[in-house]
C-alpha positions, 0 to 999 in steps of 0.5 A, spaced: 487 432 347 481 429 345 476 432 340 471 433 346 476 436 351 473 441 356 466 439 354 460 437 358 455 432 355 449 429 357 447 423 353 440 420 354 438 412 353 446 411 355 445 404 358 445 400 351 446 400 344 447 407 340 447 411 347 452 406 350 457 407 344 456 414 344 458 415 352 464 411 351 466 414 345 465 421 348 469 420 354 474 417 350 475 423 346 475 427 353 468 429 354 465 429 361 459 425 360 453 425 364 449 419 362 442 417 363 437 411 362 431 408 366 435 402 366 440 405 371 443 398 373 445 396 366 447 404 366 452 403 371 456 398 367 457 403 362 459 408 367 464 403 370 467 401 364 468 409 362 472 410 369 476 404 368 479 407 362 480 413 365 474 417 363 470 421 367 462 420 367 456 420 372 450 415 371 443 418 373 436 414 373 432 418 368 425 417 365 425 422 359 418 424 360 419 427 367 420 434 367 422 434 374 427 429 372 430 433 366 431 439 371 435 434 376 439 431 370 441 438 368 442 441 375 447 435 376 451 436 370 452 444 372 453 442 379 458 437 377 462 440 371 459 447 371 456 447 364 453 443 359 456 444 352 452 438 348 446 434 349 444 428 345 437 426 345 438 418 344 433 415 348 427 412 345 422 406 344 420 402 338 413 401 336 411 395 331 404 397 330 400 399 324 395 405 324 389 400 325 392 396 330 395 402 334 391 403 341 392 411 343 395 409 349 401 406 345 401 412 341 401 417 346 407 413 350 411 413 343 410 420 342 412 422 350 418 418 350 421 419 342 418 426 341 416 430 348 422 427 352 427 430 347 423 437 347 423 437 355 431 436 354 432 442 349 427 446 353 431 446 359 438 445 357 438 451 352 438 456 357 445 453 360 448 453 353 446 460 352 450 461 359 456 457 356 456 461 350 453 456 345 452 448 344 451 442 340 444 439 341 443 432 337 437 429 336 437 422 334 431 421 329 431 415 324 430 414 317 423 413 319 423 420 320 425 421 312 421 415 309 415 411 310 416 405 314 410 400 314 408 397 321 411 403 325 406 409 324 407 412 331 415 411 331 415 414 324 411 420 326 415 422 332 421 421 329 419 425 323 416 431 328 423 430 331 427 432 324 422 438 323 423 440 331 431 440 330 430 445 324 426 450 327 430 450 333 436 451 329 433 457 326 431 460 333 437 459 337 443 460 331 444 467 334 446 464 341 451 459 337 447 453 339 447 448 333 441 443 333 442 437 328 438 431 327 441 424 326 438 418 322 440 411 323 438 406 318 438 398 321 443 398 326 444 392 330 442 394 337 438 390 343 432 395 341 432 392 334 434 385 335 427 382 336 425 384 329 431 382 325 429 374 324 422 376 321 424 382 317 431 380 315 430 380 308 426 386 308 432 390 311 437 386 306 433 389 300 433 396 302 440 396 305 445 397 300 451 395 303 452 388 305 452 389 312 448 392 317 450 398 322 453 397 329 452 402 334 459 405 333 458 407 326 452 412 329 457 414 335 462 417 330 457 421 326 454 424 333 461 425 335 463 429 329 456 433 330 458 434 338 465 437 336 467 443 334 469 440 327 462 441 325 461 448 327 458 451 321 453 445 321 446 447 324 439 444 322 442 439 318 440 431 317 446 426 318 444 420 315 447 413 317 443 408 313 447 404 309 444 407 303 437 406 304 435 413 303 439 413 296 433 409 293 
């Protein structure tokens, strides 16, 4: 019996990085996984790997800012597996801009994907979780939602709002046995962070207290804990996986 046996999980942004690691780990632990990403060709490779390892998964092309596409993802999960127990709002984009450099179009794009996309997922999955008698909502925020980070104003604003939203939803839906927690990764080596590593490496090393950076699997195991019944008394919490950045 896996740690997620009998559970149905939706994971967004699952083609690469942390999302792909989460999808593979969830399937390994017995979950039926509905993995989504706008990069559906790359996502299919993840689905093929899960199935080749004996897991069960569906891959769907999904733009998280689309209300109709969210409805389709959740309905597909329910039609295929009968319910939704877990939602991991993982999809996101970076924005290496200061406040003065930023154009409002970029601000709105980052907010749409990193915050509003999560709001839509929560809005439409919560009724299904209520029908199922409970569930676990996991919002992937960032240490940027806790501490200030220069040169990424839209990103940190969205992640900070997601942190606060998670707490509010935890209070609103605790009575329905729906748990809502946020995860705050530090410097994780993923395709999204790869472009910034060369220029920012000394900065990252200064703030990361461990002598190595995180891997997608390091976050995936934390998300697995929040998705499982092992964390049944956790809601409104912040799971920080940052190599000691916020210990300073």
